[in-house]
TORKOL-4160 file (C-alpha; in steps of 0.2 Angstrom, whole numbers, padded with zeros to 4 digits, m for minus):
436
<pt num="1" X="0000" Y="0000" Z="m0002"/>
<pt num="2" X="0007" Y="0019" Z="m0004"/>
<pt num="3" X="0011" Y="0027" Z="0012"/>
<pt num="4" X="0012" Y="0047" Z="0019"/>
<pt num="5" X="0021" Y="0047" Z="0032"/>
<pt num="6" X="0011" Y="0055" Z="0048"/>
<pt num="7" X="0021" Y="0070" Z="0048"/>
<pt num="8" X="0008" Y="0077" Z="0035"/>
<pt num="9" X="0015" Y="0095" Z="0035"/>
<pt num="10" X="0022" Y="0095" Z="0017"/>
<pt num="11" X="0040" Y="0096" Z="0019"/>
<pt num="12" X="0050" Y="0086" Z="0010"/>
<pt num="13" X="0055" Y="0072" Z="0025"/>
<pt num="14" X="0034" Y="0070" Z="0029"/>
<pt num="15" X="0028" Y="0067" Z="0011"/>
<pt num="16" X="0041" Y="0054" Z="0008"/>
<pt num="17" X="0031" Y="0039" Z="0014"/>
<pt num="18" X="0019" Y="0033" Z="0024"/>
<pt num="19" X="0000" Y="0029" Z="0020"/>
<pt num="20" X="m0013" Y="0042" Z="0027"/>
<pt num="21" X="m0025" Y="0029" Z="0037"/>
<pt num="22" X="m0041" Y="0027" Z="0044"/>
<pt num="23" X="m0054" Y="0034" Z="0045"/>
<pt num="24" X="m0073" Y="0038" Z="0057"/>
<pt num="25" X="m0089" Y="0034" Z="0059"/>
<pt num="26" X="m0098" Y="0040" Z="0076"/>
<pt num="27" X="m0101" Y="0027" Z="0089"/>
<pt num="28" X="m0099" Y="0011" Z="0077"/>
<pt num="29" X="m0101" Y="m0007" Z="0088"/>
<pt num="30" X="m0086" Y="m0016" Z="0089"/>
<pt num="31" X="m0085" Y="m0029" Z="0077"/>
<pt num="32" X="m0072" Y="m0044" Z="0077"/>
<pt num="33" X="m0061" Y="m0046" Z="0061"/>
<pt num="34" X="m0045" Y="m0047" Z="0056"/>
<pt num="35" X="m0034" Y="m0064" Z="0060"/>
<pt num="36" X="m0013" Y="m0063" Z="0062"/>
<pt num="37" X="0000" Y="m0078" Z="0059"/>
<pt num="38" X="0014" Y="m0076" Z="0069"/>
<pt num="39" X="0030" Y="m0078" Z="0063"/>
<pt num="40" X="0047" Y="m0080" Z="0079"/>
<pt num="41" X="0061" Y="m0078" Z="0071"/>
<pt num="42" X="0081" Y="m0075" Z="0080"/>
<pt num="43" X="0088" Y="m0081" Z="0095"/>
<pt num="44" X="0089" Y="m0072" Z="0111"/>
<pt num="45" X="0107" Y="m0073" Z="0123"/>
<pt num="46" X="0098" Y="m0081" Z="0137"/>
<pt num="47" X="0081" Y="m0087" Z="0137"/>
<pt num="48" X="0071" Y="m0101" Z="0153"/>
<pt num="49" X="0068" Y="m0117" Z="0143"/>
<pt num="50" X="0048" Y="m0119" Z="0146"/>
<pt num="51" X="0036" Y="m0131" Z="0144"/>
<pt num="52" X="0018" Y="m0126" Z="0143"/>
<pt num="53" X="0006" Y="m0144" Z="0139"/>
<pt num="54" X="m0009" Y="m0144" Z="0130"/>
<pt num="55" X="m0024" Y="m0138" Z="0143"/>
<pt num="56" X="m0037" Y="m0150" Z="0146"/>
<pt num="57" X="m0053" Y="m0149" Z="0135"/>
<pt num="58" X="m0045" Y="m0134" Z="0128"/>
<pt num="59" X="m0055" Y="m0139" Z="0111"/>
<pt num="60" X="m0070" Y="m0136" Z="0121"/>
<pt num="61" X="m0065" Y="m0118" Z="0124"/>
<pt num="62" X="m0064" Y="m0114" Z="0105"/>
<pt num="63" X="m0047" Y="m0107" Z="0107"/>
<pt num="64" X="m0029" Y="m0116" Z="0107"/>
<pt num="65" X="m0027" Y="m0109" Z="0124"/>
<pt num="66" X="m0011" Y="m0117" Z="0127"/>
<pt num="67" X="m0003" Y="m0111" Z="0110"/>
<pt num="68" X="m0010" Y="m0094" Z="0114"/>
<pt num="69" X="0002" Y="m0094" Z="0129"/>
<pt num="70" X="0018" Y="m0103" Z="0122"/>
<pt num="71" X="0017" Y="m0089" Z="0107"/>
<pt num="72" X="0016" Y="m0075" Z="0120"/>
<pt num="73" X="0030" Y="m0081" Z="0130"/>
<pt num="74" X="0040" Y="m0084" Z="0114"/>
<pt num="75" X="0038" Y="m0066" Z="0108"/>
<pt num="76" X="0042" Y="m0060" Z="0123"/>
<pt num="77" X="0062" Y="m0066" Z="0120"/>
<pt num="78" X="0061" Y="m0070" Z="0140"/>
<pt num="79" X="0056" Y="m0089" Z="0135"/>
<pt num="80" X="0063" Y="m0104" Z="0125"/>
<pt num="81" X="0048" Y="m0118" Z="0121"/>
<pt num="82" X="0050" Y="m0135" Z="0125"/>
<pt num="83" X="0040" Y="m0146" Z="0117"/>
<pt num="84" X="0027" Y="m0154" Z="0127"/>
<pt num="85" X="0020" Y="m0173" Z="0121"/>
<pt num="86" X="0001" Y="m0171" Z="0118"/>
<pt num="87" X="m0002" Y="m0186" Z="0127"/>
<pt num="88" X="0008" Y="m0180" Z="0143"/>
<pt num="89" X="m0009" Y="m0178" Z="0153"/>
<pt num="90" X="m0002" Y="m0164" Z="0164"/>
<pt num="91" X="m0017" Y="m0152" Z="0172"/>
<pt num="92" X="m0016" Y="m0140" Z="0187"/>
<pt num="93" X="m0019" Y="m0155" Z="0198"/>
<pt num="94" X="m0006" Y="m0166" Z="0192"/>
<pt num="95" X="0011" Y="m0169" Z="0201"/>
<pt num="96" X="0023" Y="m0168" Z="0188"/>
<pt num="97" X="0037" Y="m0181" Z="0187"/>
<pt num="98" X="0052" Y="m0169" Z="0188"/>
<pt num="99" X="0066" Y="m0180" Z="0180"/>
<pt num="100" X="0058" Y="m0184" Z="0164"/>
<pt num="101" X="0054" Y="m0165" Z="0161"/>
<pt num="102" X="0072" Y="m0159" Z="0167"/>
<pt num="103" X="0077" Y="m0174" Z="0153"/>
<pt num="104" X="0068" Y="m0164" Z="0142"/>
<pt num="105" X="0077" Y="m0148" Z="0146"/>
<pt num="106" X="0063" Y="m0140" Z="0153"/>
<pt num="107" X="0068" Y="m0129" Z="0169"/>
<pt num="108" X="0049" Y="m0125" Z="0172"/>
<pt num="109" X="0033" Y="m0131" Z="0167"/>
<pt num="110" X="0014" Y="m0126" Z="0167"/>
<pt num="111" X="m0003" Y="m0137" Z="0162"/>
<pt num="112" X="m0021" Y="m0132" Z="0165"/>
<pt num="113" X="m0038" Y="m0135" Z="0160"/>
<pt num="114" X="m0052" Y="m0127" Z="0150"/>
<pt num="115" X="m0070" Y="m0132" Z="0157"/>
<pt num="116" X="m0087" Y="m0125" Z="0150"/>
<pt num="117" X="m0098" Y="m0120" Z="0165"/>
<pt num="118" X="m0116" Y="m0121" Z="0165"/>
<pt num="119" X="m0119" Y="m0102" Z="0160"/>
<pt num="120" X="m0108" Y="m0103" Z="0146"/>
<pt num="121" X="m0092" Y="m0093" Z="0154"/>
<pt num="122" X="m0077" Y="m0107" Z="0153"/>
<pt num="123" X="m0067" Y="m0110" Z="0168"/>
<pt num="124" X="m0048" Y="m0109" Z="0166"/>
<pt num="125" X="m0037" Y="m0115" Z="0177"/>
<pt num="126" X="m0018" Y="m0117" Z="0178"/>
<pt num="127" X="m0003" Y="m0121" Z="0189"/>
<pt num="128" X="0018" Y="m0116" Z="0185"/>
<pt num="129" X="0031" Y="m0128" Z="0192"/>
<pt num="130" X="0051" Y="m0125" Z="0195"/>
<pt num="131" X="0058" Y="m0140" Z="0187"/>
<pt num="132" X="0075" Y="m0135" Z="0193"/>
<pt num="133" X="0069" Y="m0136" Z="0209"/>
<pt num="134" X="0055" Y="m0147" Z="0209"/>
<pt num="135" X="0043" Y="m0134" Z="0217"/>
<pt num="136" X="0027" Y="m0128" Z="0216"/>
<pt num="137" X="0024" Y="m0111" Z="0210"/>
<pt num="138" X="0004" Y="m0109" Z="0211"/>
<pt num="139" X="m0008" Y="m0103" Z="0199"/>
<pt num="140" X="m0025" Y="m0097" Z="0197"/>
<pt num="141" X="m0042" Y="m0098" Z="0190"/>
<pt num="142" X="m0053" Y="m0088" Z="0181"/>
<pt num="143" X="m0069" Y="m0087" Z="0174"/>
<pt num="144" X="m0072" Y="m0079" Z="0156"/>
<pt num="145" X="m0087" Y="m0077" Z="0142"/>
<pt num="146" X="m0084" Y="m0086" Z="0130"/>
<pt num="147" X="m0078" Y="m0072" Z="0120"/>
<pt num="148" X="m0064" Y="m0068" Z="0130"/>
<pt num="149" X="m0055" Y="m0083" Z="0130"/>
<pt num="150" X="m0040" Y="m0077" Z="0120"/>
<pt num="151" X="m0038" Y="m0064" Z="0134"/>
<pt num="152" X="m0041" Y="m0078" Z="0148"/>
<pt num="153" X="m0027" Y="m0088" Z="0141"/>
<pt num="154" X="m0014" Y="m0070" Z="0139"/>
<pt num="155" X="m0018" Y="m0064" Z="0157"/>
<pt num="156" X="m0011" Y="m0084" Z="0160"/>
<pt num="157" X="0003" Y="m0081" Z="0150"/>
<pt num="158" X="0006" Y="m0063" Z="0158"/>
<pt num="159" X="0007" Y="m0074" Z="0177"/>
<pt num="160" X="0018" Y="m0085" Z="0172"/>
<pt num="161" X="0030" Y="m0072" Z="0165"/>
<pt num="162" X="0028" Y="m0060" Z="0182"/>
<pt num="163" X="0031" Y="m0076" Z="0192"/>
<pt num="164" X="0047" Y="m0081" Z="0182"/>
<pt num="165" X="0056" Y="m0066" Z="0180"/>
<pt num="166" X="0047" Y="m0054" Z="0193"/>
<pt num="167" X="0042" Y="m0041" Z="0181"/>
<pt num="168" X="0024" Y="m0037" Z="0174"/>
<pt num="169" X="0019" Y="m0046" Z="0158"/>
<pt num="170" X="0011" Y="m0037" Z="0143"/>
<pt num="171" X="0003" Y="m0049" Z="0134"/>
<pt num="172" X="m0016" Y="m0044" Z="0140"/>
<pt num="173" X="m0013" Y="m0026" Z="0135"/>
<pt num="174" X="m0020" Y="m0019" Z="0119"/>
<pt num="175" X="m0013" Y="m0013" Z="0102"/>
<pt num="176" X="m0023" Y="0000" Z="0088"/>
<pt num="177" X="m0016" Y="m0001" Z="0071"/>
<pt num="178" X="m0023" Y="0003" Z="0056"/>
<pt num="179" X="m0027" Y="m0007" Z="0040"/>
<pt num="180" X="m0031" Y="m0005" Z="0020"/>
<pt num="181" X="m0041" Y="m0018" Z="0011"/>
<pt num="182" X="m0051" Y="m0013" Z="m0004"/>
<pt num="183" X="m0048" Y="0005" Z="m0001"/>
<pt num="184" X="m0057" Y="0006" Z="0014"/>
<pt num="185" X="m0046" Y="0011" Z="0031"/>
<pt num="186" X="m0050" Y="0004" Z="0047"/>
<pt num="187" X="m0043" Y="0008" Z="0065"/>
<pt num="188" X="m0045" Y="m0008" Z="0075"/>
<pt num="189" X="m0040" Y="m0011" Z="0094"/>
<pt num="190" X="m0032" Y="m0027" Z="0098"/>
<pt num="191" X="m0023" Y="m0040" Z="0109"/>
<pt num="192" X="m0005" Y="m0036" Z="0110"/>
<pt num="193" X="m0002" Y="m0052" Z="0097"/>
<pt num="194" X="m0014" Y="m0044" Z="0086"/>
<pt num="195" X="m0027" Y="m0056" Z="0086"/>
<pt num="196" X="m0045" Y="m0052" Z="0092"/>
<pt num="197" X="m0044" Y="m0035" Z="0080"/>
<pt num="198" X="m0060" Y="m0024" Z="0083"/>
<pt num="199" X="m0067" Y="m0011" Z="0073"/>
<pt num="200" X="m0067" Y="0006" Z="0081"/>
<pt num="201" X="m0068" Y="0017" Z="0065"/>
<pt num="202" X="m0070" Y="0013" Z="0045"/>
<pt num="203" X="m0070" Y="0024" Z="0031"/>
<pt num="204" X="m0063" Y="0027" Z="0014"/>
<pt num="205" X="m0057" Y="0043" Z="0023"/>
<pt num="206" X="m0040" Y="0044" Z="0027"/>
<pt num="207" X="m0032" Y="0047" Z="0046"/>
<pt num="208" X="m0018" Y="0045" Z="0054"/>
<pt num="209" X="m0008" Y="0044" Z="0072"/>
<pt num="210" X="m0019" Y="0035" Z="0082"/>
<pt num="211" X="m0013" Y="0038" Z="0101"/>
<pt num="212" X="m0018" Y="0030" Z="0120"/>
<pt num="213" X="m0024" Y="0040" Z="0132"/>
<pt num="214" X="m0013" Y="0034" Z="0148"/>
<pt num="215" X="m0031" Y="0026" Z="0156"/>
<pt num="216" X="m0034" Y="0016" Z="0138"/>
<pt num="217" X="m0049" Y="0022" Z="0138"/>
<pt num="218" X="m0049" Y="0034" Z="0121"/>
<pt num="219" X="m0037" Y="0038" Z="0107"/>
<pt num="220" X="m0034" Y="0052" Z="0099"/>
<pt num="221" X="m0030" Y="0053" Z="0081"/>
<pt num="222" X="m0029" Y="0063" Z="0065"/>
<pt num="223" X="m0045" Y="0063" Z="0052"/>
<pt num="224" X="m0045" Y="0070" Z="0037"/>
<pt num="225" X="m0064" Y="0066" Z="0034"/>
<pt num="226" X="m0066" Y="0087" Z="0031"/>
<pt num="227" X="m0051" Y="0086" Z="0019"/>
<pt num="228" X="m0040" Y="0092" Z="0032"/>
<pt num="229" X="m0031" Y="0087" Z="0045"/>
<pt num="230" X="m0041" Y="0088" Z="0063"/>
<pt num="231" X="m0037" Y="0082" Z="0078"/>
<pt num="232" X="m0050" Y="0069" Z="0087"/>
<pt num="233" X="m0054" Y="0061" Z="0103"/>
<pt num="234" X="m0063" Y="0045" Z="0103"/>
<pt num="235" X="m0069" Y="0036" Z="0119"/>
<pt num="236" X="m0066" Y="0018" Z="0113"/>
<pt num="237" X="m0081" Y="0010" Z="0124"/>
<pt num="238" X="m0095" Y="0020" Z="0120"/>
<pt num="239" X="m0087" Y="0027" Z="0100"/>
<pt num="240" X="m0091" Y="0044" Z="0104"/>
<pt num="241" X="m0079" Y="0057" Z="0097"/>
<pt num="242" X="m0074" Y="0074" Z="0100"/>
<pt num="243" X="m0064" Y="0087" Z="0088"/>
<pt num="244" X="m0050" Y="0096" Z="0098"/>
<pt num="245" X="m0041" Y="0103" Z="0086"/>
<pt num="246" X="m0047" Y="0110" Z="0069"/>
<pt num="247" X="m0039" Y="0126" Z="0065"/>
<pt num="248" X="m0033" Y="0133" Z="0049"/>
<pt num="249" X="m0019" Y="0124" Z="0042"/>
<pt num="250" X="m0014" Y="0107" Z="0049"/>
<pt num="251" X="m0019" Y="0099" Z="0064"/>
<pt num="252" X="m0008" Y="0084" Z="0067"/>
<pt num="253" X="0003" Y="0072" Z="0077"/>
<pt num="254" X="m0005" Y="0073" Z="0095"/>
<pt num="255" X="0000" Y="0065" Z="0111"/>
<pt num="256" X="m0008" Y="0064" Z="0127"/>
<pt num="257" X="0002" Y="0070" Z="0142"/>
<pt num="258" X="0006" Y="0055" Z="0157"/>
<pt num="259" X="m0009" Y="0062" Z="0167"/>
<pt num="260" X="m0020" Y="0062" Z="0152"/>
<pt num="261" X="m0025" Y="0081" Z="0157"/>
<pt num="262" X="m0016" Y="0087" Z="0140"/>
<pt num="263" X="m0011" Y="0085" Z="0122"/>
<pt num="264" X="0004" Y="0090" Z="0113"/>
<pt num="265" X="0003" Y="0092" Z="0094"/>
<pt num="266" X="0007" Y="0101" Z="0081"/>
<pt num="267" X="m0003" Y="0116" Z="0071"/>
<pt num="268" X="0000" Y="0128" Z="0055"/>
<pt num="269" X="m0011" Y="0141" Z="0062"/>
<pt num="270" X="0000" Y="0155" Z="0063"/>
<pt num="271" X="0010" Y="0150" Z="0048"/>
<pt num="272" X="0024" Y="0136" Z="0050"/>
<pt num="273" X="0023" Y="0119" Z="0059"/>
<pt num="274" X="0026" Y="0120" Z="0080"/>
<pt num="275" X="0022" Y="0113" Z="0094"/>
<pt num="276" X="0008" Y="0119" Z="0105"/>
<pt num="277" X="0000" Y="0111" Z="0120"/>
<pt num="278" X="m0018" Y="0111" Z="0124"/>
<pt num="279" X="m0030" Y="0104" Z="0138"/>
<pt num="280" X="m0041" Y="0088" Z="0133"/>
<pt num="281" X="m0057" Y="0096" Z="0127"/>
<pt num="282" X="m0047" Y="0108" Z="0116"/>
<pt num="283" X="m0045" Y="0125" Z="0127"/>
<pt num="284" X="m0031" Y="0132" Z="0134"/>
<pt num="285" X="m0019" Y="0132" Z="0117"/>
<pt num="286" X="m0002" Y="0137" Z="0121"/>
<pt num="287" X="0011" Y="0139" Z="0107"/>
<pt num="288" X="0029" Y="0128" Z="0115"/>
<pt num="289" X="0040" Y="0133" Z="0099"/>
<pt num="290" X="0043" Y="0148" Z="0089"/>
<pt num="291" X="0056" Y="0143" Z="0078"/>
<pt num="292" X="0058" Y="0146" Z="0058"/>
<pt num="293" X="0057" Y="0126" Z="0055"/>
<pt num="294" X="0045" Y="0113" Z="0056"/>
<pt num="295" X="0043" Y="0107" Z="0073"/>
<pt num="296" X="0032" Y="0090" Z="0073"/>
<pt num="297" X="0028" Y="0073" Z="0081"/>
<pt num="298" X="0029" Y="0078" Z="0099"/>
<pt num="299" X="0030" Y="0063" Z="0114"/>
<pt num="300" X="0032" Y="0066" Z="0131"/>
<pt num="301" X="0045" Y="0060" Z="0144"/>
<pt num="302" X="0036" Y="0047" Z="0156"/>
<pt num="303" X="0037" Y="0059" Z="0171"/>
<pt num="304" X="0032" Y="0074" Z="0158"/>
<pt num="305" X="0043" Y="0088" Z="0162"/>
<pt num="306" X="0052" Y="0086" Z="0143"/>
<pt num="307" X="0044" Y="0082" Z="0125"/>
<pt num="308" X="0055" Y="0074" Z="0111"/>
<pt num="309" X="0050" Y="0081" Z="0093"/>
<pt num="310" X="0056" Y="0083" Z="0076"/>
<pt num="311" X="0062" Y="0095" Z="0069"/>
<pt num="312" X="0071" Y="0104" Z="0054"/>
<pt num="313" X="0079" Y="0117" Z="0062"/>
<pt num="314" X="0097" Y="0111" Z="0058"/>
<pt num="315" X="0095" Y="0108" Z="0042"/>
<pt num="316" X="0088" Y="0090" Z="0039"/>
<pt num="317" X="0073" Y="0082" Z="0052"/>
<pt num="318" X="0083" Y="0075" Z="0068"/>
<pt num="319" X="0076" Y="0072" Z="0086"/>
<pt num="320" X="0076" Y="0087" Z="0098"/>
<pt num="321" X="0069" Y="0091" Z="0118"/>
<pt num="322" X="0065" Y="0105" Z="0125"/>
<pt num="323" X="0053" Y="0107" Z="0143"/>
<pt num="324" X="0037" Y="0103" Z="0144"/>
<pt num="325" X="0035" Y="0122" Z="0152"/>
<pt num="326" X="0045" Y="0130" Z="0137"/>
<pt num="327" X="0064" Y="0134" Z="0135"/>
<pt num="328" X="0078" Y="0129" Z="0122"/>
<pt num="329" X="0077" Y="0115" Z="0114"/>
<pt num="330" X="0093" Y="0104" Z="0113"/>
<pt num="331" X="0098" Y="0093" Z="0099"/>
<pt num="332" X="0097" Y="0073" Z="0102"/>
<pt num="333" X="0100" Y="0063" Z="0084"/>
<pt num="334" X="0116" Y="0067" Z="0077"/>
<pt num="335" X="0119" Y="0050" Z="0067"/>
<pt num="336" X="0113" Y="0054" Z="0050"/>
<pt num="337" X="0104" Y="0066" Z="0040"/>
<pt num="338" X="0085" Y="0061" Z="0043"/>
<pt num="339" X="0080" Y="0053" Z="0061"/>
<pt num="340" X="0059" Y="0055" Z="0064"/>
<pt num="341" X="0047" Y="0046" Z="0075"/>
<pt num="342" X="0056" Y="0048" Z="0093"/>
<pt num="343" X="0046" Y="0037" Z="0105"/>
<pt num="344" X="0052" Y="0037" Z="0123"/>
<pt num="345" X="0051" Y="0021" Z="0135"/>
<pt num="346" X="0040" Y="0020" Z="0150"/>
<pt num="347" X="0057" Y="0021" Z="0161"/>
<pt num="348" X="0062" Y="0036" Z="0151"/>
<pt num="349" X="0080" Y="0027" Z="0149"/>
<pt num="350" X="0077" Y="0023" Z="0129"/>
<pt num="351" X="0073" Y="0031" Z="0114"/>
<pt num="352" X="0068" Y="0022" Z="0098"/>
<pt num="353" X="0067" Y="0030" Z="0082"/>
<pt num="354" X="0068" Y="0028" Z="0064"/>
<pt num="355" X="0084" Y="0032" Z="0055"/>
<pt num="356" X="0085" Y="0034" Z="0035"/>
<pt num="357" X="0102" Y="0025" Z="0029"/>
<pt num="358" X="0105" Y="0025" Z="0010"/>
<pt num="359" X="0085" Y="0023" Z="0004"/>
<pt num="360" X="0078" Y="0013" Z="0017"/>
<pt num="361" X="0070" Y="0018" Z="0034"/>
<pt num="362" X="0076" Y="0007" Z="0049"/>
<pt num="363" X="0072" Y="0005" Z="0067"/>
<pt num="364" X="0086" Y="0010" Z="0078"/>
<pt num="365" X="0085" Y="0012" Z="0099"/>
<pt num="366" X="0096" Y="0023" Z="0108"/>
<pt num="367" X="0101" Y="0024" Z="0129"/>
<pt num="368" X="0097" Y="0041" Z="0133"/>
<pt num="369" X="0113" Y="0043" Z="0144"/>
<pt num="370" X="0126" Y="0039" Z="0133"/>
<pt num="371" X="0120" Y="0042" Z="0117"/>
<pt num="372" X="0122" Y="0024" Z="0111"/>
<pt num="373" X="0111" Y="0018" Z="0097"/>
<pt num="374" X="0109" Y="0000" Z="0093"/>
<pt num="375" X="0101" Y="m0004" Z="0076"/>
<pt num="376" X="0086" Y="m0018" Z="0078"/>
<pt num="377" X="0080" Y="m0019" Z="0061"/>
<pt num="378" X="0088" Y="m0023" Z="0044"/>
<pt num="379" X="0071" Y="m0020" Z="0033"/>
<pt num="380" X="0068" Y="m0005" Z="0023"/>
<pt num="381" X="0053" Y="0002" Z="0027"/>
<pt num="382" X="0050" Y="0004" Z="0045"/>
<pt num="383" X="0040" Y="0018" Z="0052"/>
<pt num="384" X="0029" Y="0019" Z="0069"/>
<pt num="385" X="0037" Y="0013" Z="0084"/>
<pt num="386" X="0030" Y="0010" Z="0101"/>
<pt num="387" X="0036" Y="0003" Z="0118"/>
<pt num="388" X="0027" Y="m0011" Z="0126"/>
<pt num="389" X="0021" Y="m0002" Z="0144"/>
<pt num="390" X="0034" Y="m0014" Z="0152"/>
<pt num="391" X="0048" Y="m0007" Z="0142"/>
<pt num="392" X="0054" Y="m0024" Z="0136"/>
<pt num="393" X="0047" Y="m0024" Z="0117"/>
<pt num="394" X="0045" Y="m0014" Z="0105"/>
<pt num="395" X="0031" Y="m0013" Z="0090"/>
<pt num="396" X="0033" Y="m0006" Z="0073"/>
<pt num="397" X="0026" Y="m0006" Z="0055"/>
<pt num="398" X="0038" Y="m0012" Z="0040"/>
<pt num="399" X="0034" Y="m0019" Z="0025"/>
<pt num="400" X="0041" Y="m0039" Z="0022"/>
<pt num="401" X="0035" Y="m0051" Z="0007"/>
<pt num="402" X="0024" Y="m0038" Z="m0002"/>
<pt num="403" X="0015" Y="m0034" Z="0012"/>
<pt num="404" X="0014" Y="m0020" Z="0026"/>
<pt num="405" X="0016" Y="m0031" Z="0042"/>
<pt num="406" X="0019" Y="m0027" Z="0062"/>
<pt num="407" X="0032" Y="m0032" Z="0069"/>
<pt num="408" X="0035" Y="m0033" Z="0087"/>
<pt num="409" X="0054" Y="m0036" Z="0094"/>
<pt num="410" X="0065" Y="m0037" Z="0110"/>
<pt num="411" X="0075" Y="m0021" Z="0113"/>
<pt num="412" X="0093" Y="m0029" Z="0106"/>
<pt num="413" X="0082" Y="m0034" Z="0091"/>
<pt num="414" X="0088" Y="m0053" Z="0091"/>
<pt num="415" X="0071" Y="m0061" Z="0094"/>
<pt num="416" X="0057" Y="m0054" Z="0082"/>
<pt num="417" X="0039" Y="m0058" Z="0078"/>
<pt num="418" X="0030" Y="m0055" Z="0061"/>
<pt num="419" X="0012" Y="m0052" Z="0064"/>
<pt num="420" X="0004" Y="m0056" Z="0045"/>
<pt num="421" X="m0013" Y="m0050" Z="0044"/>
<pt num="422" X="m0023" Y="m0062" Z="0033"/>
<pt num="423" X="m0034" Y="m0050" Z="0026"/>
<pt num="424" X="m0026" Y="m0032" Z="0025"/>
<pt num="425" X="m0009" Y="m0022" Z="0024"/>
<pt num="426" X="m0006" Y="m0016" Z="0042"/>
<pt num="427" X="0002" Y="0003" Z="0049"/>
<pt num="428" X="0003" Y="0014" Z="0062"/>
<pt num="429" X="0004" Y="0003" Z="0077"/>
<pt num="430" X="0003" Y="0011" Z="0095"/>
<pt num="431" X="0006" Y="0000" Z="0110"/>
<pt num="432" X="m0009" Y="0003" Z="0124"/>
<pt num="433" X="m0005" Y="0005" Z="0143"/>
<pt num="434" X="m0007" Y="m0007" Z="0157"/>
<pt num="435" X="m0026" Y="m0004" Z="0164"/>
<pt num="436" X="m0027" Y="m0012" Z="0179"/>
C-alpha cells in the first residue's frame, strides 16, 4: 500500500512515505475481524526453557489456550519453548515427574484445563512448576466469557511471565493499528499479539497517528474526513468522539500527557508547523516553539517534564527535546541526516526512532544517557515504533513479502515476531498502556 508518513505538514521529510490511514464512523459497534499468523525469528542470549502442556478440554473452549500462552512467552524473548507431548496428561491438579521434564531440558512447566460452565462461561485453571527445584509455584483460576478465552490465555501468560521474571507481562494489553483493504481504512483495537481485532473506525477517508490516553479508554487521532487534518479524541467503549483541534492549516501528531489532561500536537495555524500544548477538551492552547523550522511529532517523557520532537531547524529532520513549560531545545540525534518518530520507553531511559540509511528507513534504539544507538531492524521501510508498557518490547510497522506488516521485537533486536494479517495491509501501530 502506498504510504504517507504521519508527519503531514507537506515538507520533504514528511511526504516521502507513509499512508494516510483510517477514518471515522461515529459510535460504531465493535466488530471482530482480522486474523493474524505469527512468525517468530531469532535467538536470544539467555532464555528460560519452559514447557506448556496442552490444556485439558481446551478444544471445547474454542481457542488453542496452550498455544496462545506459548506464543506469548516466545515473543517476549525471555523464554524458549520446550515441546510437551500431547499425551502428557498434565493438568493443574497433576503432580509432575520432574526428572522426566528435566531430561527434556525444561526449567519450568505449566499445565491446566478449560471447562465449560453451566452459564456458558469458560473456567480456565493452570499451575506452574519450577522443574529445577521441584517446586509448585502456584497458579490461578478465572471464569471468562466465551468471547474472552483468548484474553484469559493472555492473562495466564502474564502470570507465568511475572512469576518467572519478576516483571509485569504485557500479553493482556492492547494495541491499536490501522489496516487498509479494498480501499477502506480501518482503525482496529486488538490484543497484544494482533489478534481479536475489533473495528473502532472505518471509512474511505484517511486518518493517521492514533495515540492512546494513559488510562487506555480513549484514542486521539488525525482524521481527513473534512479534507483537512483535524485532531479527534474518541471514547473506545462508547464510540463517542469530539474534535479538539480544527484550526486553520494542519492539525497533527497528537500525544497525551502522562496524566491524560493535556495534548501536545503540531499546528500550522500561525503559518509554519509548530508545537502547541492544549487541554484535553481543546481549551487553553499554548504555543511552545517559536522557530522558523517545522516542528512536529511531539512525545512526552514519562515524568511529563520534557517533550521529544522532530524538527528540521538544523537543515534536516532530527530529534530534539525541550522542557514542556517552554525553553531552549537541544538536539538528541546526530548520526545521519534523517531521524524521525521518537518513542520514549516507560522508564525514560531509551528512545526508539526511525533513521534513514541510503534509501532505507530502519528502526533504532538509543540509550539516552550515553547516546549509544543500536539498529534493531534490517528491513527497509520501518515506521511508527511504540514501546510495550513494561518497556521490554517494541512494535513497529514495516514492509515484508510485498505486504505491510507489524513486527514486535526485543530491544536488542534478537527476537522478532512478524504479525501477518490474513486480510489487509497493516500500519500505524501503537501499544496501549497497562489498565489495571
